[in-house]
Every structure is written in C-alpha cells, then in structure tokens.
VMD Tcl script that draws the C-alpha trace (Angstrom):
set ca {
  {17.29 -18.47 -59.91}
  {15.83 -15.08 -60.75}
  {12.26 -16.44 -60.66}
  {12.92 -18.19 -57.32}
  {14.38 -15.02 -55.86}
  {11.39 -13.02 -57.04}
  {8.96 -15.43 -55.35}
  {10.95 -15.24 -52.10}
  {10.81 -11.46 -52.25}
  {7.06 -11.44 -52.93}
  {6.45 -13.98 -50.14}
  {8.45 -11.90 -47.70}
  {6.46 -8.79 -48.60}
  {3.18 -10.64 -48.16}
  {4.22 -12.05 -44.79}
  {5.40 -8.65 -43.62}
  {2.16 -7.03 -44.73}
  {0.12 -9.75 -43.05}
  {2.09 -9.31 -39.81}
  {1.57 -5.56 -39.65}
  {-2.06 -5.90 -40.64}
  {-2.74 -8.47 -37.94}
  {-0.85 -6.35 -35.44}
  {-2.92 -3.23 -36.22}
  {-6.15 -5.22 -35.98}
  {-5.11 -6.63 -32.59}
  {-5.13 -10.22 -33.83}
  {-1.61 -10.92 -32.58}
  {-2.45 -9.70 -29.10}
  {-5.50 -11.94 -29.02}
  {-3.52 -14.96 -30.19}
  {-0.83 -14.29 -27.59}
  {-3.42 -13.88 -24.85}
  {-5.07 -17.15 -25.88}
  {-2.06 -19.41 -26.40}
  {0.74 -17.63 -24.45}
  {-0.98 -15.78 -21.59}
  {1.19 -13.53 -19.43}
  {0.63 -13.47 -15.68}
  {0.40 -9.91 -14.45}
  {0.92 -9.49 -10.72}
  {0.25 -6.20 -9.00}
  {1.62 -5.13 -5.64}
  {0.75 -2.50 -3.06}
  {3.43 -0.26 -4.57}
  {1.18 0.24 -7.61}
  {-1.23 2.26 -5.47}
  {-0.81 5.32 -3.19}
  {0.33 4.41 0.31}
  {-2.41 6.51 1.89}
  {-5.38 4.58 0.50}
  {-5.57 2.44 3.65}
  {-5.54 5.37 6.05}
  {-8.80 5.36 8.05}
  {-11.07 8.39 8.08}
  {-11.05 9.88 11.55}
  {-8.76 7.14 12.90}
  {-6.55 7.09 15.98}
  {-3.85 9.75 16.33}
  {-1.23 7.19 17.28}
  {-1.12 3.39 17.17}
  {-2.16 1.43 20.24}
  {1.07 -0.59 20.06}
  {4.59 0.89 20.37}
  {6.01 2.55 17.27}
  {8.92 0.34 16.20}
  {12.05 2.11 14.93}
  {14.86 -0.06 13.60}
  {18.50 0.98 13.50}
  {22.05 -0.27 13.07}
  {23.96 1.43 15.92}
  {25.96 4.58 15.13}
  {26.98 7.58 17.22}
  {23.79 9.46 16.35}
  {21.77 6.47 17.61}
  {22.28 7.85 21.11}
  {19.42 10.29 20.52}
  {17.11 7.46 19.45}
  {18.01 5.50 22.59}
  {17.32 8.47 24.83}
  {14.03 9.12 23.03}
  {12.81 5.53 23.32}
  {14.37 4.66 26.68}
  {16.68 1.94 25.33}
  {16.71 -0.79 22.71}
  {15.75 -4.38 22.13}
  {17.65 -6.64 19.74}
  {16.09 -7.96 16.57}
  {17.54 -11.45 17.09}
  {16.48 -11.80 20.73}
  {13.12 -12.20 22.48}
  {11.53 -8.85 23.31}
  {10.09 -7.94 26.70}
  {6.34 -7.32 26.76}
  {6.71 -3.91 28.38}
  {8.41 -1.28 26.20}
  {10.90 0.98 28.02}
  {9.84 4.58 28.55}
  {11.96 7.41 27.23}
  {11.47 11.03 26.28}
  {8.89 10.13 23.61}
  {6.64 8.62 26.25}
  {7.16 11.13 29.04}
  {6.98 14.27 26.91}
  {4.93 13.28 23.87}
  {2.78 10.39 25.08}
  {4.07 8.11 22.33}
  {4.93 4.50 23.09}
  {7.98 3.51 21.09}
  {10.57 0.80 20.82}
  {14.04 0.99 19.26}
  {15.07 -2.28 17.60}
  {18.78 -2.85 17.05}
  {19.97 -4.79 13.99}
  {23.45 -6.14 13.27}
  {23.20 -5.75 9.49}
  {21.86 -3.02 7.23}
  {20.21 -5.49 4.86}
  {18.30 -7.03 7.78}
  {17.09 -3.56 8.72}
  {15.95 -2.98 5.15}
  {14.03 -6.26 5.15}
  {12.32 -5.32 8.42}
  {11.23 -1.96 7.00}
  {9.87 -3.65 3.90}
  {8.00 -6.14 6.11}
  {6.38 -3.58 8.40}
  {5.78 -3.72 12.15}
  {2.40 -5.42 11.84}
  {4.22 -8.36 10.24}
  {7.10 -8.45 12.73}
  {9.27 -5.75 11.14}
  {9.49 -2.02 11.89}
  {7.49 1.13 11.15}
  {10.56 3.29 10.60}
  {14.29 2.84 10.17}
  {17.39 4.94 10.73}
  {19.42 4.37 7.57}
  {22.04 6.27 5.63}
  {21.01 8.05 2.43}
  {23.22 5.78 0.32}
  {21.33 2.74 1.68}
  {18.00 4.36 0.84}
  {19.24 5.08 -2.69}
  {20.43 1.51 -3.30}
  {17.32 -0.09 -1.82}
  {14.59 2.36 -2.86}
  {13.35 0.03 -5.61}
  {13.33 -2.98 -3.28}
  {11.38 -0.91 -0.74}
  {8.81 0.24 -3.28}
  {5.89 -1.53 -1.61}
  {6.81 0.12 1.70}
  {6.68 3.59 0.03}
  {9.69 4.81 2.07}
  {9.75 8.46 3.11}
  {12.75 10.21 4.65}
  {11.41 12.67 7.21}
  {14.37 13.72 9.36}
  {18.15 14.00 9.36}
  {19.39 12.08 12.40}
  {23.10 12.75 12.02}
  {26.15 12.98 9.79}
  {29.38 11.06 10.08}
  {32.35 13.25 10.97}
  {34.87 10.43 11.22}
  {32.94 7.35 12.37}
  {33.81 5.36 9.22}
  {37.51 4.91 8.65}
  {40.07 3.02 6.59}
  {42.90 1.47 8.61}
  {45.97 -0.23 7.16}
  {48.68 -2.55 8.48}
  {51.12 -1.90 5.66}
  {50.10 0.55 2.93}
  {50.90 4.16 3.76}
  {48.74 5.85 1.12}
  {45.48 5.13 -0.65}
  {47.39 4.39 -3.85}
  {49.35 1.70 -1.99}
  {46.12 -0.30 -1.68}
  {46.54 -1.48 -5.26}
  {46.62 -5.28 -5.18}
  {46.02 -5.38 -1.40}
  {43.31 -7.19 0.54}
  {40.79 -4.77 2.03}
  {37.95 -6.00 4.27}
  {34.58 -4.31 3.88}
  {30.96 -5.16 4.61}
  {28.88 -4.81 1.45}
  {25.67 -2.83 1.41}
  {26.80 -0.53 4.22}
  {27.82 3.09 4.56}
  {31.37 1.80 5.06}
  {31.33 0.36 1.56}
  {29.95 3.63 0.20}
  {32.83 5.43 1.92}
  {35.28 2.89 0.45}
  {33.92 3.58 -3.04}
  {34.48 7.29 -2.47}
  {38.04 6.60 -1.36}
  {38.88 4.61 -4.50}
  {37.49 7.41 -6.63}
  {39.53 9.95 -4.68}
  {42.69 7.88 -5.11}
  {42.05 7.27 -8.80}
  {42.01 3.50 -8.28}
  {39.90 1.22 -10.48}
  {37.70 -0.92 -8.26}
  {39.24 -4.13 -9.58}
  {42.72 -2.99 -8.54}
  {41.78 -3.63 -4.91}
  {41.19 -7.16 -3.60}
  {37.97 -6.60 -1.68}
  {37.37 -9.14 1.07}
  {33.67 -9.23 1.91}
  {32.73 -9.64 5.58}
  {29.20 -10.07 6.97}
  {29.16 -7.05 9.30}
  {31.14 -3.86 9.82}
  {32.42 -5.21 13.14}
  {33.87 -8.22 11.30}
  {36.07 -5.89 9.25}
  {37.95 -4.85 12.39}
  {38.25 -8.48 13.43}
  {39.76 -9.42 10.05}
  {42.33 -6.65 10.44}
  {43.09 -7.63 14.03}
  {43.75 -11.22 12.97}
  {45.95 -10.16 10.08}
  {43.77 -11.74 7.41}
  {43.72 -8.54 5.38}
  {46.06 -5.64 4.66}
  {43.45 -3.01 5.42}
  {39.83 -2.66 6.52}
  {37.00 -0.16 6.30}
  {34.99 -0.04 9.51}
  {34.16 2.01 12.56}
  {37.02 4.19 13.77}
  {36.93 3.08 17.42}
  {36.94 -0.61 16.48}
  {39.78 -0.18 13.98}
  {41.90 1.75 16.45}
  {41.59 -1.15 18.90}
  {42.66 -3.50 16.13}
  {45.73 -1.37 15.41}
  {46.92 -1.37 19.03}
  {48.33 -4.86 18.71}
  {49.88 -4.21 15.29}
  {51.88 -1.57 13.53}
  {49.40 0.27 11.35}
  {47.71 3.56 10.70}
  {44.37 5.12 9.84}
  {44.66 6.35 6.26}
  {41.34 8.17 5.98}
  {37.98 8.71 7.66}
  {34.71 10.43 6.96}
  {36.19 13.46 8.70}
  {37.65 14.04 5.22}
  {34.12 13.98 3.76}
  {31.73 15.09 6.52}
  {28.79 15.43 4.13}
  {29.11 11.99 2.51}
  {27.40 9.73 5.06}
  {24.12 11.08 6.42}
  {21.64 9.06 8.49}
  {17.95 9.81 7.99}
  {14.78 8.51 9.57}
  {12.80 6.62 6.94}
  {9.16 5.73 7.65}
  {6.80 3.44 5.80}
  {4.41 5.49 3.68}
  {1.37 3.56 4.86}
  {2.24 4.15 8.53}
  {2.86 7.87 7.93}
  {-0.48 8.24 6.15}
  {-2.33 6.33 8.87}
  {-0.71 8.06 11.85}
  {0.56 11.53 10.84}
  {0.38 12.74 14.44}
  {2.64 9.89 15.57}
  {5.17 10.94 12.93}
  {5.09 14.54 14.17}
  {5.62 13.43 17.77}
  {8.41 11.11 16.69}
  {10.21 13.90 14.83}
  {9.89 16.36 17.71}
  {10.98 13.78 20.27}
  {14.07 12.80 18.31}
  {15.08 16.44 17.82}
  {14.61 17.07 21.54}
  {16.63 13.95 22.41}
  {19.37 15.01 20.01}
  {19.55 18.42 21.65}
  {19.76 16.73 25.05}
  {22.60 14.48 23.93}
  {24.39 17.51 22.46}
  {24.31 19.24 25.83}
  {25.26 16.19 27.90}
  {26.10 12.91 26.17}
  {26.55 10.85 29.35}
  {23.14 9.14 29.33}
  {23.19 8.57 25.58}
  {26.74 7.24 25.70}
  {25.85 4.78 28.45}
  {22.92 3.43 26.46}
  {24.93 3.29 23.24}
  {27.76 1.41 24.94}
  {25.33 -1.23 26.17}
  {23.90 -1.76 22.68}
  {27.05 -1.53 20.53}
  {30.34 -2.06 22.38}
  {32.07 -2.62 19.02}
  {31.81 1.11 18.34}
  {34.58 1.64 20.89}
  {34.30 4.49 23.37}
  {30.64 5.52 22.99}
  {31.46 9.14 23.85}
  {33.90 9.22 20.94}
  {31.35 7.49 18.70}
  {28.84 10.26 19.46}
  {31.48 12.91 18.80}
  {32.30 11.31 15.41}
  {28.61 11.02 14.42}
  {26.62 13.45 16.56}
  {22.81 13.79 16.46}
  {21.68 16.43 13.98}
  {20.20 19.74 15.11}
  {17.07 21.41 13.79}
  {19.18 23.92 11.85}
  {21.14 21.11 10.21}
  {17.85 19.47 9.24}
  {16.51 22.62 7.65}
  {19.69 23.07 5.65}
  {20.00 19.42 4.62}
  {16.48 19.32 3.24}
  {16.86 22.63 1.43}
  {14.49 24.57 3.67}
  {17.00 27.14 4.88}
  {20.49 28.35 3.98}
  {22.89 26.97 1.39}
  {24.45 23.73 2.71}
  {27.34 22.07 0.81}
  {25.23 18.96 0.13}
  {21.47 18.53 0.36}
  {19.41 15.37 0.68}
  {18.36 15.58 -2.96}
  {21.96 15.85 -4.17}
  {23.22 13.05 -1.97}
  {20.36 10.70 -2.85}
  {20.61 11.38 -6.59}
  {24.38 10.92 -6.75}
  {24.26 7.71 -4.70}
  {21.45 6.37 -6.87}
  {23.38 7.10 -10.07}
  {26.42 5.35 -8.59}
  {24.53 2.18 -7.74}
  {22.92 2.11 -11.17}
  {26.39 2.32 -12.67}
  {27.57 -0.51 -10.44}
  {24.60 -2.64 -11.47}
  {23.17 -2.78 -7.95}
  {19.80 -1.40 -9.01}
  {18.06 -0.76 -12.31}
  {16.14 2.38 -11.38}
  {16.10 4.98 -8.62}
  {13.11 7.26 -7.93}
  {13.35 11.02 -7.86}
  {14.34 12.48 -4.46}
  {10.96 14.12 -3.92}
  {9.33 10.69 -4.16}
  {11.21 9.41 -1.09}
  {11.00 12.36 1.28}
  {8.20 13.98 3.25}
  {8.97 17.21 5.08}
  {5.60 17.77 6.74}
  {6.77 16.58 10.17}
  {9.96 18.64 9.96}
  {7.99 21.76 9.01}
  {5.72 21.15 11.94}
  {8.62 20.58 14.33}
  {10.38 23.71 13.16}
  {7.31 25.86 13.73}
  {6.88 26.68 10.03}
  {3.27 25.52 10.26}
  {0.88 25.89 13.16}
  {-0.31 22.73 14.83}
  {-1.51 21.95 18.36}
  {0.72 20.11 20.73}
  {-0.25 16.50 21.47}
}
mol new
graphics top color blue
foreach p $ca { graphics top sphere $p radius 0.5 }
foreach p [lrange $ca 0 end-1] q [lrange $ca 1 end] { graphics top cylinder $p $q radius 0.2 }
display resetview
C-alpha cells in the first residue's frame, strides 16, 4: 500500500509538472486551437464609433433625423420641435412634418412614437439607416439597464429633456399605506420608469420585493386598465390614467414621483456613430429642443394639443406637461454638473440605477457615466463655446 501510494504521488507530481511545462511553452494553447477552436466574433462596439465619420462630410443628413420616444409630458417639446409624430407601428407619410427644427434651424426631423420602452431601445440599437432611430428620449434608468445591450450603438446622453414631478404614480383600491401592499397584487410594466419608481417605493417602505405579488403588464397604459377592471389591488402607471381608473372605484393614490422629483429623468440619447458623423445636426437638435421646451413652458397649448393626439392615455395633456415639464437650460447645466450643486446629477443617477440592475441580475456590467454622455452640444447651446449659427 505504501509503495502504491508513493507511485501515485510521483505520478501526480510528474503530470502536474508536465501540465505547467506545456502551459508555459504554449503547447496547450496550440492543442486547444487545433482540436477545440473557439470562434471569436467581433462587433462594431469593439471600435470607436467615430471611425466611420467622413472627412469633410455633410453637416446634416439628407434624410430626416429620426428621434424615437415613448410619450411623456416632456415629449410636448419634442412634438413642437419636430412638428408632430408618426407611430412606429403604422405606415409613415413620405413628407415629414415641419416644426421649429425645420423653420429655425433648417433641420429635417421626425419624431417616432413607440408604445413600449424595449421597442424604443431596439430601434436605437438598430439605427435609422436600418429602419430604427438616430436618437431616443429615454429615462436614465432605462439607459443604465440597457447600456450593455446598446454597446454597438455607442449611446451618448446629450441633453436633459425633463424630470418627472408626479407623472408616475401608485394607485390602490384597498391598501391605505405602502406597507399594506404586502401580499397584494400590483400591476406594473417591466423595463419602464414606472417599474423603477415601484422599486424605489418598496425600498422606501422597507418591503422585500417578493412580499409584493407583481403582475406584469405589457405597457404602462395596461396597468391602469388592470386596476380599472379590478384584476389587481394596485397599479403603478401614469397619474392621469390611474385617476381615471379610480373614478369608478373607491381608491386612492398612495404615492407619485412628486415625492421623488429627481428620480425619473428623461434624456436625449443619440447613437455614437450618428453624433460623430453629423455633429452639427446634434447641435441644432439640442438647440431646437431647448427652444421648444422654453416655448412650451411659456404657453403649453400647442404642445398639449399635439401630446393629446399622440398619447390620450396620459390623461389631460396639460396636466401631463405640468407633471413632467420640459427641462430648461439651467436645469441641464445643473443636471450634468456644469453649474451649481443640484441634488442629483446624471452621473449619480446613472451609477445608482446601474448598480441596482446589476444587483437584480438584469445586467452583468454597466459602463462608467462618462462613457455614455457627451456634453459638447450642450456646451455649444449654452454659449460656453463659440460656434457659428447654422
């Protein structure tokens, strides 16, 4: 037994030595490459987005710049800037409507309305040349969750479009407090700002996520429908829609983003390749949206009319704008850390949302905030750098 054990020990030492020797000489790698080859596939995300930008190319694209969005109150500025919207699931007219971007900045543009945030993300990843969009209005939490999936699009947040001051809300038919939601059915659309708000609410109430019976619905509008039909005890959706649902039933709004006005922020995210190819178009787009936002802030009638036509499920469009108004230039400068000391900056919001979604297992990695933002157009629009008008 002793002799057998000694031979086993010696054999093990020899095999170990042979393994490390072969490894250092590269023999194992050669054997693996020969008999078990690995297929390595690269993507456009492995290279800088600007490599395809032409030298001395056109200032703006010959086709309309396509901006996708899921309607919110702040979308009124986008609609005024582009002259209206087309729907992603319907045939588009050949002639793009003319809005402020065309009349004041000579930029053809088209706003494309989507029903679902994940469809908007897919369109941004696809790109306008392949039937998608060049830019998208999405909340920072969506950008954080989907940054890895959008890697090939090299997404860059360039502008704050608006914050939610009460647009997202939690309405209940029975429970009177957030703690009363334990064991109750709550409707919510996954992968939306409403879900992000719901996650914040559970944390605020000290409720484990599994203590709530989440009922997944396909769109935010469906959450209000589920509440209206009595299929759930509560729902997280748009305030105007939920209030309509509560009119026929005895219920109450337990919370809204008015309690956390810096939680849900909508930013304009552009494809890195498009921004590198047409920097002047990005500057015009940023200036036009800021001008349109200022116009809506002074008189929301035109923006409200357009918003009501696109998204009647938001309820009274004037109230929707009030609950999620277009952002001003000063709010942009503060949000992106260029001026003042705001309660929450883009970097903080993006990083915290990214860490949350990693913890939830929604994504494996999240890039650093400075990898997904580009403030050149905002600096230009704010007059911090000199540049000729288009």
